[in-house]
N, C-alpha and C positions, 0 to 999 in steps of 0.2 A: 771146738773153738781152738784158734791158734793163739797161743800165749808165749810171749818172750819175757823172761825174767832178767832184770838188770841188777847186778850186784857188783859194786865197785870196791871190792876188798881183796887184798892179796892173800891173806891168811884165811884158814877155815875156822868159822865160828858157828854158833847156834843157828844164825840166819842162813848161812850158806849150806849147812847140813839140812835145814828144812827145805831149801830149794831143791836139793838133790832128791830128797824123799818125795817132794811134791811132783817133780818131773816123772819119777818112776810110776807113781800111782795115776797121774793124769794120762799117761800113755796107755795104761791098762783100761782106762775109761774111754778111750777112743779120741783123745784130744792130741793136737800137735803142739809140741813144746820146744823152745830154744832157750839157751842161756847166753847172755852177753856179759863178759867179765874181762878183767885185765889179762893181758898176755902173760903166760907162765905163772899165773896165780894157782893156788891150791885148787880152787873151784874149777879152773880150766882143766887141770890134770885129771881131776875126778870125773868130769863130764866125758873126757876122752876115754877114760877107762870104763865108764858105764855105758858108752855108746849113745850119749845124749848129744843132740845137735848143739854145737857151741860156736860162738864167734868171739874170739879174743882180740881186743883192741889195744893199740898203742896210745901213748899220751904225748901231748905237747903243752908245756906250761901247766901241767896238772889236769888238763881237759882232754878227753878222748878225741882223736882225730875225727872230725865231723863227717867228711865225705865217705870214708869207709863204713862208718856206723850207719849213715843214711842208706847206702846201697845194700848193706847187710840186712837191714829191716825191710827194705824194698823187695829184695829177693824172696824173703820168707813170707811175705804177704800176710802179716799178723793182724789179729783183731785187737789185742790188748798188749800194751807194754807195761809190765808190772815192775816198778822200780823201787828198790830199797834205798831210802835216803841215808847216805853216809856223810855227805857234806864236804868231800874233797873238792868238789865244785858244785855249783848250783844246778842240780839235776833237773829241777822243775823248769828252769829257764832254758837250759841247753837242749834237753830232750823235748821240751814243749815246742821249741822252735823247729826241731827236726820233725816232730809229729805233724805240726801245722803244714810244713812243706809237703810231707807225704799225703796229707789229706787234700791238698789242692789237686792231686792226681787221682785220688780215690774218692770222688764225690759220692759214689753210690754206697761205699762201705768204709767210712772213716775209722781211724784208729783212736782208741782211748788210752791215755796215759794215766795210770792209777799209781799214786805214791803210797809207800808203805814204810813204817818205821817200827822197830821193836823197843825204842827208847823214848823217854820224855824229851822235851826240847833240849838239844845239845848246845852247850856254851859256844858262842861265836857264830852261830847260825841265825839267820833272820827268818821272818815269816815267809819271805819269797822262796827260801830253800824248801819249805814245806807246801808250796803250791799257791800261796796268796798272790792274786793278780795274774795267774798263769793263763787264764783264758778258758774257753769251753772245752778244749781238748784234755784238761786236767779236772775231772769231775769230783775226785775224792782223795782224801788221805786216810789210809787204813792204819789203825793202831791195834796192838795186841791185847790191850786190857782197858777197862773202864778207868782205872787210876791214871793211865797214860793219857787217855782222852781228856779227862778233867784237867790234867796238868797243862795240856795244850790250850784249853779254853781259858784257863787262868793266865796263861803266858801272854796272849795277845788277842785283841778283839778282831784282828784281821782275818782270823780263821773262824768262820761261822760255825755254830754248833752242828748244823746238818752236813758241813763239809768233812768233819772228822768222825769216822765211824769205826767201831770195834769189830774186828774180824779175828777170831781165834785161829791159831795154827794147829797144834796137835802133834802126836807121835804115832808111829806105826805100832799099834797094839799087838799085832802078830809077832813082832820082835821083842816087845817089852811087856807083853800082857801077863806073863807068868815067869817067875824066876826059874832059871835052868834047874832041872832035876839033879843033874850031876854037878853038885857044888864043888866036889873034890877036884873034878877035872878042870873046872874053871879056875880054881885056886892054883892048880898046878901050872896052868897056862901062864899065869901072871907071877909065878915063882913065889907063891904064898903057902905057908904051912897051916896045918889045922890049929896050931897054937897062936896064930896071928889074929888080932882083931883089927879090921881094916876100916879106916875112915877115908872116904874117897871124895874128891872134888873133880867134876867134869866141867871145865870152863876155859875160855881163852885166857892166856897168861897176860892180862892187861891190868892197868892200874885200877880200873873201876870194878874189877872182880873181887878185890879185897883179899886176895890170897895171902898177902903178907900178914894180915891179922890172924888167919888160920895158923900160920907158922908160929906167930907170937903166942898163940893160945896153946900150941902143942906141948910145951913143957909142963903146963898145969894139968893137962890130961895125962901125960906120961907119969906124973907123980903118983897118980892113983891107979893107972892102968898101964904098966910098963910094957905090956905085950902089944900095944897099939902100933900100927904102922899107917902112915899118912901117904896116900897115893894121889898125885895130881896128874890128871889127864888133860892135855891141851898144849897148845903152842902159842907163842906171842913174844912181844918185845920186852917183857919183864922176866924172861927166863933167867938171864944172867943175874939180875938183882935178887930173884928168889933163891937161886942157888947160893949166892953169897950170904944171904940171910940165914938159910938153913945151916951153912957151915959155921957162921958166927954164933948161932944158938947151940952148936954142938949136937945137932940132931942126927947127923951122919946118915946111916942107912935106914933110920926110922922114917925118913921122908924120901919118896921116890918121885921124880919128875919123868913121866913116861913120854912126853911129847904128844903129837896127835895120835888118837886112838880110833881105829875104824870099828873094832868089835866092842862097842860100849856095852851091849847086853851081857856079854860074858864077864866084863869087869864089874858091872853092877851085881851080877849073881855071886861074885866072889867077895862083895862088900858087906859090911855090917851096918854102916851109917854113911849117909851122903851129907856133906856140908857145903853150903853155897853162901859164903860171907860177902856177897856183893854190896857195893856202896851205892850203886844206882842200876836199875834194871827195868825192863818192860815186863815181859813174862817169859822167863828162861825155860826153854824146852828141856834143859838138863834136869831141872827139878821134876818136870812132868814125867820124864823117862824113869827117874828114880821111883816116883810114886807108882807108875805103871808096873815097875819091876818088884814092888813090894819091899822097898828098902826105906827105913825111917829117915826123915829129913830134918836137918837143922838149917835154917835159912834166915837171911836178913829181912827185916820188916821194912822193905823199900819197894817203890814202884808198884808193879802189878803182882808181886809175890804173895801178898795177903789174899788175893783173889783165888789162888790155887792152894796155898797152904793155910789152913785154918788152925790157928794156934790152939794147942792141946786137943785138937780133934783129928787132924791129918798130919801134924808135924809140930815142930817147935820153932817159933820166931824169936829173933834176938835183934836188938838195935844194931845198926851198922857201926863199925869202928869199936864196938864194945868187946874187947878181948876177954875180959873176965866172964861176961855173959855167954860168949861163944864156948869157952871152956866149960862153964857150968852146964850148959845144955848138952854138950857132948858127954860129959861125965854122967849126967842124969840118965841118958839113954843107955849108956854102957853099964850103969849100976842096976838098971831095971829093964831087963830084956822084955818082960811082959808088956811094959808101956810101949816100947818100940814096936812090938808085934801088933798091938792094938791100933796104934797110929798108922802103921803101914797098911793094915788091912782096909781101913776106911779110906786111906789115900788112894789105894788101887781102885776102889769103887768110884771115887770121884773122878779119877783120871779117865776111866773107861766111859763114864757118862758124858763128860764135857770135852775131852781132848782126843777123840778118835780122829786120826789124820784123814782117813778116807771120808768120813762123814763131813768133817769141816772143809775138806777140799771141794766136795759137792756144793756146799753152801757158798764157798768162795766163787766157784765158776758161775753159779746163779747170780751172785752179786755183780761179777764182772760183765755178765751179759746185759744186766740192767744198765750198768754204766756205759757200755758200748752203745746201746740204743739211745741213751740220753745224749751222748756226744753226737750221734747221727742226727737227732732232732735239732740240736743246737746249731750244728753246721748247716743244716738245711734252712733253718730260719735266718741264719746270717747271710745265706746266698739269695734268699727271696727278695726280689726288688720291691722297694716300698714306693708307692705312688705319692708324690709330693702333694700335699693338700693345697688346693687353690686358695690364694689369699691376695689381698690388695697390697701392692708394694708400699713400703713406708718411705715417705719423703723426708729427707734430712737436709737442712739448710746449714751451711757453714758460713757464718758472717765474719769476714776478715776486716781488720782496720785498713790494711793495704796489702796488696799482693806483690810479693817480691821473692827473690830466691832466699829461703831461710828454712829453719827447722820445722816450723809449723806447716809450711807448704809441702815439704818433703813427706811429712806424716800424712797429709791429705792425699798425696800421690799414692802412697802405699795402700791407704784405705780404698782408694778408687780401684786399685788393681786387684785387691784380695777379697773385698766384701762380695757377698752374693747379690748380684745386681737384679735378680728377680725378686728379692726381698726388700732391697733398699734402692731408692733413687736419690742420687746425691746432687745437691745444688750448691753453688758457690757464689757469693756476692761480696764486693768490697765497698766500704763506705767512703773512702777517700781516694783521690787520684794519686798516682805514684809521683812523689815530688822529692824523693830522697836519692842520694847517690847509689849506684849499684853496689851490691855486697862485695864485689871484687873490683876495686878501683882499676880503671884502665881497660876493663873488659866490655867493649861496646856491644858484643854479641849478647851478653847477659842483660845488659841494660835495655837493649832493644826488645828482648824477649819479655822482660818484666813489664815494660811500658805497654807493650801490645796486650799483655794479659790483663792489665788494669783497665785498659780502654774497653775491652770486651766485657769485663765483669761489671763495669759501671753502667753499661747500656742495658744489660739484661741479666736475669738470673737463669742459669743454665745447668744442665746435667753433663759434666765433662766425662769423657772417656778416661781421662787422667787428670791429675791436678794441674793447674796452670803453672 
């Protein structure tokens, strides 16, 4: 299958990391993949470095330049355009129009545009952003968790239950399936000593990731565990704010902001606990990576996180924004290492059973193939000529008091021109002769026209080609 991934984000996050991993594995399975993303974005640079076919686009008024995007897809001859909904513009409408145009050229093998989101409905977006009313070329919206699916169904009735479908992502278990045996080497790589206890967060530095709450909880943790170091891996627009908050709290070197990290497995191998204090989320792959690596997890009870972290069984869940509970859960794991080991062992089993990237990608390709076939059937049905059923025309009589130049006569003229004359036969009759002045005094041409029309209408009922 030929799949093009569309991700309209400049920075690297969990969704973009998943796209890179998906491309690598799909190529090994014999599929052709491409990535469409903003010019000079992190994803663009990573695709170039990894040898993945990539087309980077420029914008005008926030929307990608249409014609270059059209020709890029045309050259790649794709089967499915898999678009992550970000909402910078209405992807369903813009890309749907583009796909419809391509499908007029590819009648034998039309393209399917499948939308995907990792988040519940975002503030400021409409149902149209998620594919409502986009036509047969957009058969489905994929979400990453059942919680997210239910959130969409509660949000608007415009998205039918069958339109929103859960498709799990997953992580590369070969990279995260077991913690690195040389823990000392991993700690040395990240400049950590044997005496350091490491609490790690792997997330984009954005408002909704709640990392400010982790920093606010840090003093409560350091009171009981002064050897703890907090390590934040990720980049984003909140970096300066988080740095200022760290300094304001006097945390100094106890909190490190690493920026974007490629070698996440070694960082997790050097960690003792992973904390994900998100305020809203779909199903974050960073948590799955920690579970697959055997690191105990503290995470917010939001979005799809409870589907992967079972409280007291595979991790600890805390309410979002609850700084005291975040600190309490971290202290509990640090106080009782046996509890963390038990939770991490079960979490690793769960991750292996449900979030294997290779297996989930095979399921995704099978689903995309079904969607492509459904679009092909819909496009074929739309092109099939429908024979008009034979029927007796309906006779319609317009009875006018008098026929002259006026609003009602103009409306009748429009009807005569626009109605289907095979279904309707129009007749016009007047009851009185024309004995009023013309509508425009001094216009003999209009008066003559109106008088002539009245004379004809009084003598017979007729079906005009246009209104008198």
